[in-house]
ROGU-503281 format. One line per 10 residues: number of its first residue (from 1); their letters; for each residue x, y, z of N, C-alpha, C. Coordinates in Angstrom, 3 decimals, padded with zeros to 6 digits. Each point is the difference from the previous one (the first is absolute). Layout:
# ROGU-503281
NUM) a) X/Y/Z/X/Y/Z/X/Y/Z; ...
***
This chain:
# ROGU-503281
1) mayaypadas) -040.624/298.412/119.422/000.351/000.875/-001.110/-001.231/000.292/-000.839; -000.279/001.264/-000.260/-001.127/000.361/-000.850/000.462/000.065/-001.443; -000.893/-000.293/-000.908/000.335/-000.005/-001.408/-000.542/001.253/-000.656; 000.838/000.650/-000.791/-000.415/001.197/-000.728/-000.271/-000.385/-001.447; -001.178/000.310/-000.484/-000.379/-000.354/-001.349/-000.163/001.263/-000.831; 000.480/-000.011/-001.247/-000.137/001.183/-000.841/-001.459/000.319/-000.277; -000.333/001.284/000.015/-001.387/000.414/-000.189/-000.513/-000.341/-001.382; 000.915/-000.041/-000.990/-000.413/-000.279/-001.358/000.260/-001.444/-000.400; 000.037/-000.887/000.982/000.309/-001.399/-000.274/-000.997/-000.584/-000.999; 000.539/-000.703/-000.987/-000.853/-000.638/-000.997/-000.706/-001.193/000.606
11) ssapmanpvs) -001.237/-000.239/-000.425/-000.781/-001.097/000.550/000.595/-001.355/-000.342; 000.897/-000.049/-000.994/000.569/-001.279/-000.411/001.486/-000.114/000.296; 000.581/001.040/000.559/001.434/000.001/000.249/000.344/-000.830/001.227; 000.890/-001.023/-000.150/000.382/-000.802/001.164/000.934/000.773/000.915; 000.036/-000.393/001.252/000.911/000.624/000.943/001.446/-000.340/-000.379; 000.889/001.013/000.052/001.392/-000.221/-000.376/000.726/-000.832/001.051; -000.377/000.184/001.265/000.634/-000.734/001.094/-001.048/-000.810/000.758; 000.417/-001.118/000.609/-000.950/-000.819/000.763/-000.680/000.800/001.120; -001.314/-000.140/000.110/-000.761/000.630/001.073/-000.347/-001.091/001.005; 000.865/-000.172/000.995/-000.155/-001.064/000.988/-000.733/000.533/001.218
21) iigpqfcapy) -001.193/-000.550/000.248/-000.783/000.401/001.165/000.075/-001.084/001.076; -000.249/-001.234/-000.407/000.071/-001.133/000.936/001.366/-000.677/-000.061; 000.566/-000.150/-001.189/001.319/-000.608/-000.121/000.499/000.013/-001.429; 001.322/000.188/-000.215/000.561/000.055/-001.360/-000.166/-001.297/-000.768; -000.176/-001.131/000.717/-000.181/-001.289/-000.679/-001.310/-000.072/-000.756; -000.890/000.954/000.270/-001.294/000.024/-000.678/-000.036/001.006/-001.146; 001.161/000.544/-000.356/000.089/000.938/-001.125/000.648/-000.713/-001.188; -000.686/-000.031/-001.125/000.509/-000.655/-001.201/000.217/001.045/-001.092; 001.037/-000.192/-000.840/000.272/000.980/-001.065/-000.916/-000.154/-001.208; -001.042/-000.783/000.146/-000.954/-000.255/-001.087/-001.416/000.005/000.581
31) pvelafvrkv) -001.025/000.138/-000.839/-001.377/-000.031/000.518/-000.318/-001.350/000.630; -000.719/000.019/001.108/-000.389/-001.231/000.700/-001.511/-000.155/-000.088; -000.434/-001.158/-000.514/-001.426/-000.299/-000.083/-000.378/-000.877/001.190; -000.933/000.466/000.799/-000.450/-000.748/001.170/-001.436/-000.457/-000.207; -000.278/-001.239/000.362/-001.368/-000.526/-000.066/-000.520/-000.166/001.420; -001.135/000.600/000.294/-000.643/-000.121/001.305/-001.131/-001.016/-000.148; 000.097/-001.088/000.735/-000.967/-001.086/-000.134/-000.509/-000.394/001.382; -001.291/-000.262/000.093/-000.547/-000.530/001.244/-001.198/-000.877/-000.313; -000.286/-000.914/000.896/-001.198/-000.820/-000.109/-001.178/000.778/000.547; -001.098/-000.007/-000.713/-001.181/000.748/000.398/-000.741/-000.736/001.113
41) ltitdgnfvv) -000.458/000.760/000.989/-000.793/-000.541/001.108/000.730/-001.103/000.752; 001.277/000.192/000.212/000.787/-000.969/000.745/000.482/000.626/001.296; -000.267/-000.667/001.119/000.434/000.525/001.302/001.222/-000.804/000.447; 001.127/000.289/-000.611/001.228/-000.699/000.347/001.122/001.001/000.128; 000.961/-000.325/000.842/001.127/000.884/000.221/000.898/-000.011/-001.231; 000.287/001.182/-000.550/000.898/000.068/-001.139/-000.642/-000.411/-001.307; -001.317/000.206/-000.151/-000.659/-000.406/-001.238/000.256/000.983/-001.138; 000.675/001.091/000.290/000.303/001.016/-000.996/001.483/-000.069/-000.316; 000.347/-000.213/-001.285/001.404/-000.128/-000.378/000.338/000.953/-001.133; 001.272/000.365/-000.067/000.522/000.830/-001.075/001.084/-000.795/-000.703
51) tdingnilfk) -000.149/-000.163/-001.323/000.959/-000.787/-000.774/000.610/000.845/-001.112; 001.079/-000.530/-000.594/000.519/000.625/-001.211/-000.770/-000.560/-001.193; 000.375/000.399/-001.204/-000.775/-000.405/-001.174/000.134/-001.493/-000.288; 000.988/-000.656/000.623/000.179/-001.439/-000.179/-000.703/-000.823/001.077; -000.698/000.684/000.898/-000.730/-000.707/001.038/000.801/-000.284/001.253; 001.223/000.490/000.069/000.820/-000.199/001.199/-000.472/000.937/001.111; -000.244/-000.549/001.186/-000.491/000.796/001.115/001.093/000.946/000.501; -000.330/001.276/000.084/000.913/001.010/000.532/-000.389/000.412/001.413; -001.321/000.188/000.220/-000.493/000.437/001.302/-001.329/-000.670/000.318; -000.295/-000.035/001.287/-001.324/-000.379/000.477/-000.444/001.038/001.021
61) vkgafltmhd) -001.294/000.089/000.200/-000.539/000.926/000.990/-000.679/-000.795/001.107; 000.419/000.245/001.215/-000.639/-000.621/001.155/-000.789/001.072/000.735; -001.217/-000.333/000.378/-000.841/000.980/000.684/-000.593/-000.566/001.260; -000.649/000.872/000.756/-000.686/-000.403/001.232/-001.442/-000.333/-000.367; -000.261/-001.254/-000.310/-001.320/-000.410/-000.441/-000.931/-000.219/001.195; -001.294/000.223/-000.233/-001.031/-000.134/001.026/000.222/000.991/001.135; 000.794/001.038/-000.276/000.237/001.054/000.995/-000.080/001.336/-000.722; 000.492/001.029/000.660/-000.020/001.325/-000.612/000.954/000.043/-001.183; -000.389/000.754/-001.041/000.891/000.224/-001.135/001.034/001.040/000.405; 001.008/-000.371/000.761/000.909/001.031/000.476/001.465/-000.329/-000.217
71) rrvlidaagn) 000.327/-001.227/-000.370/001.410/-000.364/-000.113/000.194/-001.048/-001.085; 000.923/000.252/-000.880/000.346/-000.964/-001.039/001.512/-000.062/-000.138; 000.512/-001.159/-000.330/001.443/-000.184/-000.132/000.311/-000.494/-001.409; 000.911/000.694/-000.645/000.466/-000.431/-001.315/001.224/-000.872/000.213; -000.071/-001.253/-000.465/001.113/-000.940/000.181/000.532/-000.418/-001.365; 001.264/-000.431/-000.035/000.560/-000.478/-001.259/-000.335/-001.470/-000.189; 000.488/-000.586/-001.072/-000.349/-001.387/-000.329/000.471/-000.984/001.067; 001.050/000.368/000.743/000.539/-000.878/001.043/-000.693/000.196/001.335; -000.936/000.965/000.066/-000.738/000.238/001.239/000.600/001.056/000.890; 001.015/000.707/-000.483/000.626/001.051/000.796/-000.822/001.296/-000.084
81) pivtlkqkfm) -000.269/000.647/001.123/-000.772/001.255/-000.033/000.808/001.113/-000.656; -000.604/000.669/-000.976/000.653/001.122/-000.678/-000.431/001.311/000.642; -001.308/000.197/000.093/-000.534/001.187/000.668/-001.286/-000.365/000.728; -000.324/000.784/001.004/-001.259/-000.119/000.723/-000.822/001.254/-000.258; -001.251/-000.190/-000.398/-000.889/001.124/-000.310/-001.073/000.084/001.068; -000.126/001.162/000.609/-000.980/000.175/001.065/-000.881/001.194/-000.303; -001.303/-000.205/000.168/-000.931/001.100/-000.153/-000.068/000.771/001.309; 000.093/001.305/-000.089/-000.068/000.843/001.184/-001.439/000.438/000.175; -000.662/-000.542/001.013/-001.408/000.287/000.213/-000.198/001.410/000.561; -001.242/000.438/-000.048/-000.387/001.318/000.497/000.656/001.132/-000.788
91) tahdrwqvfr) 000.274/-000.251/-001.300/000.495/001.061/-000.872/-000.998/000.182/-001.131; -000.162/001.226/-000.436/-001.049/000.313/-000.977/000.346/-000.435/-001.417; 001.271/-000.235/-000.275/000.396/-000.236/-001.382/000.540/-001.416/-000.241; -000.424/-000.977/000.796/000.470/-001.376/-000.197/001.516/-000.070/-000.082; 000.662/000.404/001.051/001.465/000.017/000.017/000.549/-001.393/000.282; 000.945/-000.428/-000.821/000.705/-001.266/000.192/001.480/000.278/000.190; 000.618/-000.763/000.907/001.430/000.121/000.243/000.679/-001.312/-000.371; 001.179/000.105/-000.607/000.734/-001.186/-000.455/001.356/-000.033/000.681; 000.279/-001.132/000.665/001.218/-000.166/000.788/000.874/-001.115/-000.580; 001.273/000.080/000.295/000.937/-001.004/-000.499/-000.186/-001.329/000.730
101) gdssessdli) 000.061/-001.103/-000.770/-000.115/-001.336/000.574/-001.323/-000.197/000.713; 000.047/-000.614/001.181/-001.223/-000.222/000.774/-000.117/001.003/001.149; 000.727/001.096/-000.122/000.011/001.020/001.049/-001.198/000.933/-000.131; -000.318/000.655/001.099/-000.975/001.086/-000.025/000.533/001.167/000.830; 001.327/000.037/000.149/000.649/001.075/000.740/000.175/001.224/-000.896; -000.136/001.178/000.586/000.102/001.226/-000.781/001.360/000.141/-000.678; 001.041/-000.571/000.618/001.341/000.079/-000.580/000.120/-000.833/-001.278; -000.933/-000.922/-000.214/000.022/-000.852/-001.187/-001.028/000.426/-001.046; -000.616/001.174/000.199/-000.974/000.506/-000.960/000.688/000.307/-001.330; -000.582/-000.491/-001.105/000.549/000.247/-001.341/-000.785/001.091/-000.708
111) ftakrssmfq) -001.326/-000.141/000.000/-000.828/001.032/-000.615/-001.418/-000.069/000.540; -000.747/001.061/-000.267/-001.399/000.116/000.391/-000.816/000.324/-001.243; -001.198/-000.563/-000.080/-000.893/000.302/-001.121/-001.372/000.357/000.551; -000.646/000.957/-000.640/-001.343/000.385/000.435/-000.795/000.518/-001.191; -001.320/-000.120/000.097/-000.855/000.557/-001.044/000.126/001.522/-000.003; -000.041/000.572/-001.200/000.146/001.451/-000.126/-001.161/000.742/000.634; -001.182/-000.615/000.004/-001.170/000.606/000.613/-000.903/-001.096/000.539; -000.891/000.369/000.889/-000.880/-000.989/000.622/-000.986/-000.574/-001.008; -000.525/000.849/-000.871/-001.030/-000.432/-000.938/000.524/000.139/-001.422; 000.111/-001.115/-000.698/000.510/000.042/-001.356/-000.581/-001.159/-000.806
121) lktkldvfla) -000.399/000.309/-001.233/-000.544/-001.027/-000.882/001.120/-000.792/-000.659; 001.091/000.671/-000.326/001.158/-000.651/-000.584/001.079/-000.159/001.061; 000.825/-001.005/-000.183/001.086/-000.231/000.945/001.043/001.112/-000.091; 000.372/000.543/001.135/001.070/000.989/000.049/000.712/-000.156/001.332; 001.266/-000.402/-000.082/000.758/-000.337/001.199/001.296/000.795/000.007; 000.323/000.611/001.138/001.263/000.714/000.165/000.946/-000.863/000.826; 001.254/-000.076/-000.438/001.000/-000.845/000.659/001.153/000.875/000.477; 000.367/-000.147/001.269/001.062/000.796/000.593/001.060/-000.935/000.586; 001.258/000.199/-000.381/001.086/-000.772/000.597/000.179/000.422/001.454; 000.645/-000.857/000.784/000.077/000.201/001.450/000.642/001.330/000.378
131) nntkeevcdf) 000.988/000.445/-000.778/000.683/001.249/000.367/-000.750/001.242/-000.470; -001.105/-000.205/-000.725/-000.827/001.118/-000.450/-001.065/000.277/001.064; 000.449/000.479/001.148/-000.879/000.117/001.161/-001.016/001.133/-000.141; 000.331/001.032/-000.771/-000.940/001.122/-000.158/-001.175/-000.372/-000.904; 000.222/-000.943/-000.914/-001.034/-000.486/-000.920/-000.660/001.139/-000.778; 000.800/000.993/-000.379/-000.527/001.105/-000.793/-000.104/-000.371/-001.470; 000.970/-000.756/-000.472/000.018/-000.484/-001.381/000.248/-001.508/000.027; -000.840/-000.749/-000.690/000.138/-001.455/000.048/001.193/-000.466/-000.831; 000.554/-001.161/000.353/001.116/-000.590/-000.734/-000.499/-000.852/-001.169; -001.185/-000.567/000.156/-000.647/-000.765/-001.070/-001.497/000.268/000.089
141) kvkgswlers) -000.685/-000.187/-001.124/-001.439/000.202/-000.029/-000.640/-001.098/-000.833; -001.154/-000.480/000.448/-000.752/-001.019/-000.736/-001.317/000.606/-000.466; -000.306/-000.174/-001.288/-001.259/000.510/-000.546/-000.633/-001.072/-000.884; -001.315/000.080/-000.155/-000.680/-000.904/-000.915/-001.233/-000.633/000.601; -000.371/-001.146/-000.559/-001.193/-000.724/000.446/000.393/-001.395/000.464; -000.203/-000.269/001.298/000.289/-001.334/000.523/-000.981/-001.018/-000.574; -001.257/000.377/-000.115/-001.018/-000.906/-000.510/000.342/-000.483/-001.402; 000.536/000.888/-000.817/000.360/-000.356/-001.369/001.435/-000.490/-000.119; 000.693/-000.086/001.119/001.405/-000.427/000.009/000.835/000.865/-000.943; -000.180/001.299/000.105/000.727/000.908/-000.889/000.754/001.070/000.783
151) cviyagessn) 000.463/-000.345/001.187/000.754/000.956/000.811/001.409/000.193/-000.565; 000.491/001.227/000.121/001.342/000.343/-000.449/000.749/000.631/001.166; 001.273/-000.374/000.167/000.830/000.530/001.079/001.018/000.958/-000.611; 000.009/001.227/000.517/000.879/001.046/-000.511/001.077/000.339/001.022; 001.117/000.534/-000.507/001.068/000.489/000.861/-000.332/001.407/000.450; -000.246/000.178/001.286/-000.295/001.318/000.553/-001.173/000.669/-000.679; 000.137/001.297/-000.255/-001.046/000.758/-000.679/000.256/000.074/-001.501; 000.963/-000.782/-000.481/000.344/000.025/-001.418/-000.964/-000.873/-000.796; 000.196/-000.030/-001.321/-000.796/-000.867/-000.858/000.763/-001.271/-000.348; 001.089/-000.226/000.708/000.842/-001.160/-000.274/-000.620/-001.257/000.606
161) ivaqmhkkht) -000.423/-000.920/-000.842/-000.626/-001.241/000.455/001.069/-000.993/000.455; -000.174/-000.549/001.202/000.940/-001.012/000.486/-000.593/-001.406/-000.068; -001.341/-000.102/-000.002/-000.645/-001.313/-000.117/-001.470/000.217/-000.351; -000.606/-001.012/-000.644/-001.423/000.089/-000.314/-000.630/-001.379/-000.057; -001.298/-000.029/000.324/-000.754/-001.253/000.068/-000.693/-000.282/-001.329; -000.217/-001.317/-000.249/-000.750/-000.436/-001.178/-000.918/-001.131/000.425; -001.263/000.132/-000.317/-000.949/-001.062/000.346/000.213/-001.196/-000.901; -000.027/-001.199/000.578/000.107/-001.232/-000.778/-001.080/-000.934/000.519; -001.156/000.051/-000.638/-001.154/-000.772/000.467/-000.484/-000.869/-001.153; 000.186/-001.297/000.111/-000.366/-000.912/-001.078/-001.060/-000.989/000.459
171) vqsvlvgkdk) -000.650/-000.616/-000.965/-000.993/-001.028/000.320/000.645/-001.128/000.777; 001.212/-000.358/-000.409/000.707/-001.093/000.682/000.250/000.336/001.462; 000.407/001.251/000.274/000.288/000.379/001.380/-001.259/-000.050/000.855; -001.138/000.322/-000.605/-001.265/-000.066/000.739/-000.358/-001.446/000.313; 000.198/-000.874/-000.975/-000.367/-001.401/000.178/000.833/-000.683/001.089; 001.276/000.373/000.099/000.857/-000.634/001.011/-000.066/000.746/001.325; -000.843/001.031/000.068/-000.194/000.709/001.263/001.159/000.860/000.410; 000.633/000.656/-000.967/001.128/000.862/000.312/-000.194/001.384/-000.614; 000.576/000.982/000.660/000.015/001.351/-000.531/001.451/000.343/-000.322; 000.211/000.718/-001.108/001.368/000.322/-000.397/000.047/001.380/-000.635
181) fmvtvnpnid) 000.993/000.778/000.397/000.273/001.237/-000.705/001.502/000.210/-000.008; 000.456/000.803/-000.945/001.426/000.193/-000.212/000.417/001.406/000.418; 001.255/000.127/000.384/000.583/001.307/000.289/001.363/000.061/-000.698; 000.198/001.033/-000.803/001.288/000.221/-000.657/000.784/001.022/000.802; 001.196/-000.389/000.433/000.868/000.886/000.773/001.142/000.461/-000.912; 000.183/001.294/-000.121/001.023/000.535/-000.895/001.407/-000.301/000.508; 001.001/000.063/-000.893/001.388/-000.300/000.395/000.471/000.843/001.171; 000.827/-000.622/000.831/000.651/000.655/001.143/-000.949/000.426/001.110; -001.232/-000.502/-000.026/-000.961/000.298/001.065/-000.121/-001.218/000.915; -000.010/000.227/001.283/-000.103/-001.059/001.012/-001.359/-000.700/-000.121
191) yafivalivi) -000.003/-001.228/-000.558/-001.291/-000.658/-000.240/-000.636/-000.551/001.274; 000.774/-000.231/001.057/-000.595/-000.403/001.281/-000.799/001.171/000.581; 000.504/001.201/-000.193/-000.710/001.215/000.424/-001.321/000.121/-000.751; 000.010/-000.279/-001.294/-001.220/000.074/-000.805/-001.009/-001.043/000.475; 000.467/-001.200/000.310/-000.895/-001.045/000.510/-000.640/000.451/001.305; 000.790/000.604/000.883/-000.539/000.485/001.276/-001.090/001.046/-000.234; 000.183/000.864/-000.999/-001.028/001.000/-000.311/-001.284/-000.662/-000.491; 000.120/-001.053/-000.793/-001.181/-000.713/-000.490/-000.741/-000.644/001.172; 000.743/-000.535/000.964/-000.615/-000.585/001.197/-000.795/001.063/000.755; 000.564/001.209/000.108/-000.699/001.089/000.681/-001.246/000.403/-000.773
201) ldgintesks) 000.111/000.084/-001.319/-001.159/000.334/-000.822/-001.136/-000.980/000.233; 000.332/-001.277/000.043/-001.026/-001.011/000.254/-000.598/000.191/001.388; 000.869/000.271/000.978/-000.484/000.184/001.368/-000.948/001.173/000.120; 000.346/001.124/-000.631/-000.848/001.188/000.061/-001.328/-000.252/-000.700; 000.030/-000.657/-001.150/-001.234/-000.233/-000.742/-000.855/-001.084/000.644; 000.624/-000.966/000.646/-000.754/-000.991/000.758/-000.695/000.672/001.176; 000.743/000.897/000.657/-000.544/000.753/001.130/-001.181/000.848/-000.438; 000.145/000.656/-001.167/-001.066/000.864/-000.501/-001.248/-000.803/-000.312; 000.193/-001.214/-000.521/-001.151/-000.808/-000.368/-000.724/-000.546/001.219; 000.785/-000.413/001.011/-000.622/-000.589/001.183/-000.672/001.063/000.864
211) gsggggidfg) 000.525/001.229/-000.101/-000.610/001.105/000.754/000.514/000.117/001.406; 000.841/-000.935/000.422/000.592/000.071/001.330/001.283/-000.781/-000.006; 000.766/000.112/001.071/001.283/-000.682/000.050/-000.118/-001.438/000.414; -001.118/-000.442/000.521/-000.080/-001.342/000.548/-000.733/-000.950/-000.897; 000.112/-001.256/000.338/-000.788/-001.020/-000.645/000.587/-000.557/-001.266; 001.144/000.550/-000.484/000.581/-000.528/-001.216/000.572/-001.380/000.237; -000.016/-000.832/-001.049/000.474/-001.355/000.205/001.204/-000.359/-000.831; 000.271/000.729/-001.101/001.198/-000.342/-000.745/000.466/001.187/-000.806; 001.158/-000.145/-000.665/000.597/001.072/-000.762/-000.870/000.381/-001.176; -000.773/-000.912/-000.521/-000.787/000.282/-001.185/-001.431/000.333/000.320
221) gldfnl) -000.226/000.945/000.857/-001.354/000.342/000.372/-000.749/000.765/-001.084; 000.719/000.405/-001.066/-000.641/000.777/-001.047/-000.774/-000.895/-000.949; -000.964/000.568/-000.693/-000.752/-000.705/-001.022/000.770/000.074/-001.296; 000.547/-001.119/-000.452/000.777/-000.023/-001.214/-000.817/-000.434/-001.204; -001.297/-000.186/000.150/-000.836/-000.458/-001.105/-000.336/001.180/-000.905; 000.978/000.386/-000.792/-000.150/001.181/-000.841/-000.596/-000.397/-001.340
***
């Protein structure tokens, strides 16, 4: 099902109805604050976690370490696969495909995300739901600066914000060897979908920094020493 968003949508207006992309259980009638935390320079499976504001683990990211940066799995706190994210190689715009559970079958495709252009100084990502096969108009759009942790996710081509990032970098976090940033997800928006988009953003920016698809060793290949 494609979502139609009003052209004059207010940047602060919450969605009237739940926008479920991955699952209705991930839609809350109130804003959801997510904390993205990882240990710096750690080569361990699942070293990247997503928690709520109370520190309760909601998701973890598992990746193919010491291999190509091509596949990551978002799992819940119990270890169940929620979605599988795969980078589609040999595409000019860093296309990523997201599938349900641990599948990579086309019938389980949920959405596709790709950079709006090959060369861009600021982050700009177009997101297309699986049934939007023509990809003429995106269903969601990401804009901003990944380096500054100031990316904003919009509904379609509207100005309606569905989620936004906030940098949280403290002396304490540096001393304990952790990186942390926050993402606020607006009411009735699928927050698992937003987490998957953040994983893709990291993958694209890690890829851009390394200059090639190979040789990556962990989810946090980016330089977080801001």
